[in-house]
N, C-alpha and C positions, 0 to 999 in steps of 0.2 A: 616279577622277580621270584624265583624259587626261594623258599624259606624252610629252615629246619631248626627244631629245638631239640636238645638232648640233655637229659639229666644224667650226669656222670658221677661216679663214686669218688673220683680223684682227678687231678690235673696232670697225670703222667702222659708222656708222649705215646707210650704203648696204648693207653686208653683212648687217646684221640685217634690213633691209627685204626683201632678196632671200630670206632664210631664212623670213621671215613669209609672203611670197608663195608659197614652196614648200609651207609648211604649210597654207596656205589651199587650194592646189590638191590636196594630199593629202587634206584633209578633205572637199572636194567629191567626190572620187572614192570616198570612204567614205560618202557620203550625209549629210554633216553640215557644220557650219561651224567655222572656227577664229576664235573671238572670245573670247579670254581676259578674264575679268572682273578677276582678280587674278593678279599674277605676282611671285614672289620671286626676287631676284637679289642679286649682291654690289655693289649700288649702281652698276651699269653705265650710265653716262650715255647712251651711244649706243643701248642697248636701250630705255631709257626714252623717248628721242626717237622711236624707231621704232614704239612702241606708245603713242601719246599718249592714247588713250581707255581704256587699261587702268590699274587701280589697281596701283601698284608698291609692294612691301614689300621692305625690305632684310633680308638675312640677319643673324640675331643673332650668329653666329660672326664674320662679316665686320665687323660693327659693332664688336665687342670687339677684334678684331684691329687694326682701324684706330686705335682708342683706344690700344691698347698700343704700336703703332708710333709714335704721336705722343708718348707718354711717353718712349720711347727717343730720339726725335729731339730732344726737349727736354732731354736729359741726365739723365733721371730713372730710368734703368734700374737703377743701383746702389741708389738710394734705394728703388725698388720692391722690389728683392730683399732689402735689409737693414733697412728701416725699416717696422715694422708700421703706423704711422700713414699713411704714403704708400700702402702696399699696401691698407689698409682704405678710404681715401677714393677711391682709384682704382677699387676694386671697387664702391663705392657709385655712382660715375659710370657704370660699365659696366652696373649694374643698373637705371639709369634706364629702359632699354628694356622692362623687365618691369612697370613701374608703369602704372596706368591713365593714358592720355595727359593727362587734365586735372590730374593730380598731378605731372607731370614738372617744370614750371616752379618750383613751390614747393620741390620736392626739390633742384633745381639751386641755388636760393638758399641752402638749408641746407648744401649742399656748399660753396658759396662762403664761407659763414661758418665752417665747421668744418675745411676742408682746410688742411693745412700751407701756410705762405706760399710755399714753393718750388713749390707746385702752382698758384699763382695764374694764370700764363700758360696752363697746360694747361686749367684750368677755363674761362677766358675763351675759349679756342679751342672748347671744347665748346659754349658758348653761341653764339658767332659762327658757327661752321660747322654744327654738327648741329642746333641749334635754329633759327637765323635763316636759314641758306642752304638746308639740306636739308629741314628741317621735321620735327617730331615724328612725324607720321603715316607718314612713310617708314621710320623706324627703330624705331618702337615695335611690339613684338610681343606686348603684353599679352593681346590677345584672339585670338591665333592658336593653332591646334592644333599646327601645324608651325612652328617658329621658326627653322629653318635650311633652306638649300637642299641639304643633304646628308642623304639618307634615314637613314644610319647614325647621324647626330647627333640626329635628330628624336625618336627613341623614348625 
């Protein structure tokens, strides 16, 4: 698998486009092409825009980190720490990314029915943002051999 690392000054689409042009130039000098079919990132919108023909997959770690941060921002950090039910249903939500994509919507409905009432706003956020805005195919890692963009976490 080809691999490239780039230290960039910002996360602007124009910066990513310049990086991609540099990678294309480097690939040509090696007698090949830079045309990634699939790319895993931490849901970087500017990178997604810079590679519109590439299939983008979100990192499982960053998906879960984002969900946990949302729990905290909704005031559920103490409940997550102290209440087994909140912790259990939060983890069910995080595990949605591991299910076959065609099973995630039904699983979310089960979470809506079973999660404690204090999690209602959080579960609605998951549906509105992760299902409806981002889309299941972006964050679902069920069929991936490598589920994170950190080689140490992949094994």
